[in-house]
DRENNUPA-429829 format. One line per field, with one value per residue: residue in three letters; x, y, z of N, C-alpha, C in turn. Coordinates in steps of 0.001 Angstrom, whole numbers, plus 500000, padded with zeros to 6 digits. Atoms other than C-alpha are relative to their C-alpha. Example, Ala and Ser with C-alpha at 12.3 -4.5 7.8 and 13.67 -1.06 7.14 Angstrom:
2
r [ALA;SER] .
nu [500890;499180] .
nv [498810;498810] .
nw [500000;499940] .
cau [512300;513670] .
cav [495500;498940] .
caw [507800;507140] .
cu [500900;499230] .
cv [501200;501090] .
cw [500000;500730] .
***
This chain:
103
r [MET;ASP;LYS;GLU;GLU;THR;TYR;ALA;PHE;VAL;ASP;ASP;VAL;ILE;ARG;GLU;LEU;SER;ALA;MET;THR;PRO;GLY;PRO;TYR;PHE;HIS;ILE;GLY;GLY;ASP;GLU;VAL;ARG;THR;LEU;SER;HIS;ALA;GLN;TYR;VAL;LYS;PHE;ILE;GLU;ARG;VAL;GLN;THR;ILE;VAL;ASN;LYS;TYR;GLY;LYS;LYS;MET;ILE;GLY;TRP;GLU;GLU;ILE;ALA;GLN;ALA;HIS;ILE;ASN;PRO;THR;THR;ILE;THR;HIS;GLN;TRP;LYS;SER;ASP;SER;ALA;ALA;ALA;ALA;VAL;ALA;TYR;GLY;SER;LYS;LEU;ILE;LEU;SER;PRO;ALA;GLN;LYS;CYS;ILE] .
nu [499918;498776;500249;500143;501375;500797;499765;500541;501440;500207;499681;501104;501167;499721;499974;501378;500740;499407;500464;501431;500258;499198;499381;498572;499756;500388;499993;499736;500394;498757;500214;500534;499257;499665;499335;498627;499057;499724;499123;500788;500934;499225;499624;501210;500412;499029;500140;501276;499805;499314;500974;500970;499314;499728;501186;500265;500861;499408;500578;500564;500217;500276;498833;499029;498985;498842;498975;499115;499386;500949;499557;500672;501261;500987;500834;500352;501364;500000;501342;500131;498795;499144;498885;499822;498607;499225;500348;499481;498552;499734;500495;501359;501153;500906;501448;500348;501368;500042;501314;500575;500398;501158;501157] .
nv [501436;500316;499962;501317;500116;500552;501439;500594;500107;501044;501262;500300;500392;501296;500992;500259;500684;501325;500837;500287;500731;501224;500274;499697;498808;498672;499076;498651;498953;499474;499327;498633;499130;498801;499004;500396;500125;501408;500543;500156;501103;501242;500213;500361;501360;500952;500034;500659;501421;500579;500067;501056;501280;500184;500593;501294;499876;499692;498743;499800;498587;499675;500082;498933;500405;500555;498957;500247;501322;500859;501367;501022;500409;498942;500212;498759;500074;499268;499721;499112;499672;501102;500019;501371;500414;499497;500819;501348;499921;500183;501310;499833;500620;498980;500146;499249;499491;499013;499352;499708;501249;500531;499143] .
nw [499821;499276;498564;499384;499503;501102;500074;498771;500221;501006;499329;499082;500798;500624;498918;499572;501061;500186;498893;500180;501240;500009;501289;500120;500829;499527;501151;499491;500951;500562;501281;500030;499084;500757;499167;499701;501107;500327;498952;498777;500218;499955;498597;499261;500376;499481;498533;499696;500313;498842;498904;500332;499840;498566;499378;500606;501184;501303;500460;501332;500266;501396;500875;499757;499027;500711;500082;498870;499986;499293;499738;500808;499364;500209;501190;500667;500536;501273;500501;501153;500769;500390;499056;499522;500181;498854;498838;500213;499837;498567;499615;499502;500657;500470;500127;501204;499972;501075;499910;501319;500630;499277;500210] .
cau [233958;237216;235574;235938;232478;231020;232629;231675;228040;228254;229875;227083;224345;226002;226618;222972;221532;223969;222898;219222;219625;220750;221761;225359;224908;224711;223751;225248;223801;226694;225106;224091;226761;227140;228873;232147;235221;236322;239069;236645;234137;236778;238026;234462;233594;236811;236313;232653;233624;235983;233206;230702;233238;234050;230484;230663;228744;229612;229127;226876;226752;225536;227936;229607;231464;233760;235572;237100;239353;236789;237399;236614;233841;232120;229262;228686;225056;225072;222073;222909;226525;229293;231403;231229;234772;236180;234322;235329;238961;238780;237249;233803;230717;227915;224178;222854;219715;219600;216700;216265;215904;213068;210718] .
cav [723416;723653;723947;720901;721661;720853;717431;716770;717455;715246;712491;712693;712476;709574;707736;708102;707063;704166;702866;702986;701255;697640;697750;698051;701284;704999;707370;710787;712581;714817;716454;719998;721655;725222;726962;725042;725254;722048;721551;722098;719657;716960;717394;717199;714017;712285;713204;712124;708845;708170;708920;706664;703823;704343;703311;700137;701445;701590;705060;705722;709139;710771;710741;713998;712180;710647;714008;712930;709972;707335;703901;700741;700035;703334;703133;705890;706535;707586;709350;711951;712396;710268;710267;706495;706046;708218;706183;702845;703997;704040;700559;701892;699883;701760;702163;703208;705338;706992;709386;710407;706738;706167;708890] .
caw [579272;581173;584577;586777;588187;584765;584711;588339;587391;584271;586339;588912;586263;584449;587740;588794;585430;585096;588497;587455;584096;583774;580097;578888;576887;577619;574769;575413;572401;571386;568363;567493;569645;568481;571379;571652;569491;567775;570387;573285;571778;571280;574861;576202;574274;575282;578937;578947;577282;580192;582681;580908;580808;584503;585344;583259;580255;576579;575185;572210;570590;567431;564503;565530;568315;565671;565643;568962;569646;570530;571997;570014;572552;571735;569240;566729;565774;562103;560668;558048;557049;555697;558836;559258;557937;560743;563367;561869;561835;565653;565651;566550;565800;564080;564427;561047;561082;557667;558283;554639;553698;556187;554981] .
cu [501261;499808;499786;498591;499080;500144;499532;498493;499700;500244;498844;498769;500216;500016;498582;499218;500534;499544;498539;499716;500903;500758;501450;500320;499528;500147;500145;499466;501259;499851;499517;500629;500486;500829;501444;500864;500205;500828;499245;499042;500718;500379;498794;499602;500954;499882;498704;500094;500676;499041;498992;500634;500271;498826;499535;499098;500846;499302;499467;499832;499719;501302;501071;501105;501245;501073;501033;500667;499096;500570;499289;498675;498902;499269;499584;498658;499919;498579;499953;501254;500776;501232;500279;501457;500870;499734;500597;501518;500422;499556;498585;499017;499048;498544;499637;498524;499853;498617;499377;499554;498721;498729;499151] .
cv [499605;499971;498584;499787;499403;498492;499276;499800;498871;498627;499576;499509;498617;498891;499621;499213;498594;499035;499583;499127;498779;499740;500452;501328;501285;500956;501419;501101;500474;500698;501431;500915;501202;501012;499652;500052;498510;499357;499783;498812;498662;499668;499535;498554;498973;499864;499292;498501;499279;499829;498877;498628;499682;499319;498729;500028;500222;501250;499867;501505;500208;500157;501058;499582;499425;501055;499818;498640;499112;498595;499017;499526;501041;499759;501353;499819;500910;500272;500911;500203;498750;499977;498598;499556;500454;499149;498603;499981;499839;498621;500026;499154;501130;499580;500878;500345;501068;500635;500236;498732;499430;500798;499453] .
cw [500753;501507;500539;500544;498936;499961;501257;499863;499008;500620;500904;499243;499394;501050;500414;498944;499757;501084;499825;498788;499899;498695;499930;499311;500664;498820;500523;499100;499286;498669;500219;501054;499209;500803;500339;498753;499729;501114;501304;499882;500122;501440;500818;499707;500584;501515;500403;499706;501173;501178;499761;500229;501473;500703;499282;498789;498750;499480;498577;499846;498529;499234;500244;500961;499331;499749;501105;499834;500836;500136;499074;500604;499833;498684;499455;499299;498770;499538;498787;499176;499634;500903;500528;499893;501174;501229;499883;500158;501460;500490;500526;499200;499645;500187;498811;500038;498930;499860;498628;499280;500613;499758;498875] .
***
């Protein structure tokens, strides 16, 4: 995740999708990452957040993104754990989708 080519590709994808979608939000996913260390994941999320914001979008990501330093404009999508406190500490708004409560 330290290769600039990776971030150039991510930037290109986010730029293209942001240009095609009129809404203010961009959901990056960000869950189920098993190949990065904690430090690599945090760096990736923070860098992608900057890219998303550069194209005038507010980032949304699954609850795992609260491991990184997220901006108050970033929205954390909670669905299974109790990581809401970490997200709220950054000023993040939340989308609550408690899957086990919807079954």
